[in-house]
C-alpha positions as CSV (number, residue, x, y, z in Angstrom):
1,M,41.7,4.2,-184.0
2,P,40.7,3.6,-187.6
3,Q,43.1,1.7,-189.8
4,I,43.4,1.9,-193.5
5,L,44.6,-0.5,-196.1
6,F,46.3,1.1,-199.0
7,K,48.7,0.4,-201.9
8,V,52.1,2.1,-201.3
9,P,52.7,4.6,-204.2
10,F,55.1,3.5,-206.8
11,T,55.4,-0.1,-205.4
12,D,53.4,-3.4,-205.5
13,K,53.1,-3.5,-201.7
14,W,50.1,-2.9,-199.5
15,Q,50.2,-1.5,-195.9
16,L,47.8,-1.3,-193.0
17,Q,48.3,1.9,-190.9
18,A,46.4,4.4,-188.7
19,L,44.2,6.8,-190.8
20,K,44.9,9.7,-188.4
21,H,48.5,10.1,-189.4
22,K,49.3,12.3,-192.3
23,R,52.5,10.3,-192.9
24,F,50.8,7.0,-193.6
25,Y,53.2,6.4,-196.5
26,K,56.2,6.8,-194.2
27,D,57.6,3.4,-194.9
28,A,57.2,3.6,-198.7
29,E,60.2,2.8,-200.7
30,M,60.3,6.3,-202.1
31,N,60.3,7.5,-198.4
32,S,59.5,11.1,-199.6
33,Y,55.7,11.4,-199.8
34,E,54.1,13.3,-197.0
35,P,50.7,14.9,-197.7
36,A,50.2,18.4,-196.4
37,L,47.2,17.4,-194.4
38,S,45.8,14.3,-192.8
39,P,43.7,12.2,-195.2
40,L,40.7,13.0,-192.9
41,Y,40.8,16.6,-194.1
42,R,40.8,15.5,-197.7
43,I,38.3,12.7,-197.6
44,R,35.7,12.6,-200.3
45,R,33.5,10.1,-202.1
46,V,35.0,9.1,-205.4
47,R,33.1,8.5,-208.6
48,E,33.0,5.0,-210.1
49,D,34.9,6.2,-213.2
50,E,37.8,7.3,-210.9
51,L,38.4,3.8,-209.4
52,T,41.5,2.0,-210.5
53,K,42.3,-1.7,-210.5
54,D,43.8,-1.4,-207.0
55,D,40.6,0.2,-205.8
56,E,38.5,-2.8,-206.9
57,M,40.0,-4.9,-204.1
58,L,39.3,-2.2,-201.6
59,V,35.7,-1.8,-202.7
60,R,35.2,-5.6,-202.5
61,F,36.6,-5.7,-199.0
62,S,34.5,-2.7,-197.9
63,K,31.3,-4.2,-199.2
64,E,32.0,-7.5,-197.5
65,L,33.0,-5.9,-194.2
66,G,29.7,-3.9,-194.3
67,G,31.0,-1.6,-191.5
68,D,31.4,-4.6,-189.1
69,E,34.3,-3.7,-186.8
70,E,34.6,-7.2,-185.5
71,K,35.3,-8.5,-189.0
72,A,37.8,-5.8,-189.5
73,R,39.5,-6.7,-186.2
74,V,39.9,-10.3,-187.3
75,F,41.5,-9.2,-190.5
76,Y,43.8,-6.9,-188.6
77,D,44.7,-9.7,-186.2
78,E,45.7,-12.0,-189.1
79,W,47.7,-9.2,-190.7
80,S,49.6,-8.5,-187.5
81,K,50.8,-12.1,-187.4
82,L,52.8,-11.5,-190.5
83,S,56.3,-10.3,-190.5
84,G,56.4,-6.6,-191.6
85,W,53.6,-4.3,-192.4
86,E,54.2,-4.3,-196.2
87,Q,52.6,-7.2,-198.0
88,S,51.9,-8.1,-201.6
89,E,48.4,-8.1,-203.0
90,E,48.5,-11.9,-203.1
91,V,49.2,-12.0,-199.4
92,V,46.4,-9.5,-198.6
93,V,43.9,-11.4,-200.7
94,G,45.2,-14.7,-199.2
95,I,44.4,-13.4,-195.7
96,W,40.9,-12.5,-196.8
97,E,40.3,-15.9,-198.4
98,K,41.7,-17.8,-195.5
99,L,39.2,-16.0,-193.2
100,R,36.4,-16.9,-195.5
101,E,37.5,-20.5,-195.7
102,E,37.5,-20.7,-191.9
103,G,33.8,-19.9,-191.9
104,K,34.0,-16.2,-191.2
105,E,31.5,-14.8,-193.6
106,Y,33.4,-12.0,-195.2
């Protein structure tokens, strides 16, 4: 099942959850955001001028993953070793950099 990495609205935390769920913000501090439809029904390509600072990290990861499910699995496995599913940007980038330092070409 596809997983997504996203910044929790109104916080400085990031989460990794299943894309299929329409409640992928369910653990957000606000605990009130629930989109009407699954993100799969609302997916679209964004223009470069729509990207935010938070999106820059996601674009970088996406390019480095290059659609390789094995690389994504390694990232997921490292994330799952942490306590809790909400992490700071520093922790997320730290996981990525650790994998690169260990010789995994991401």
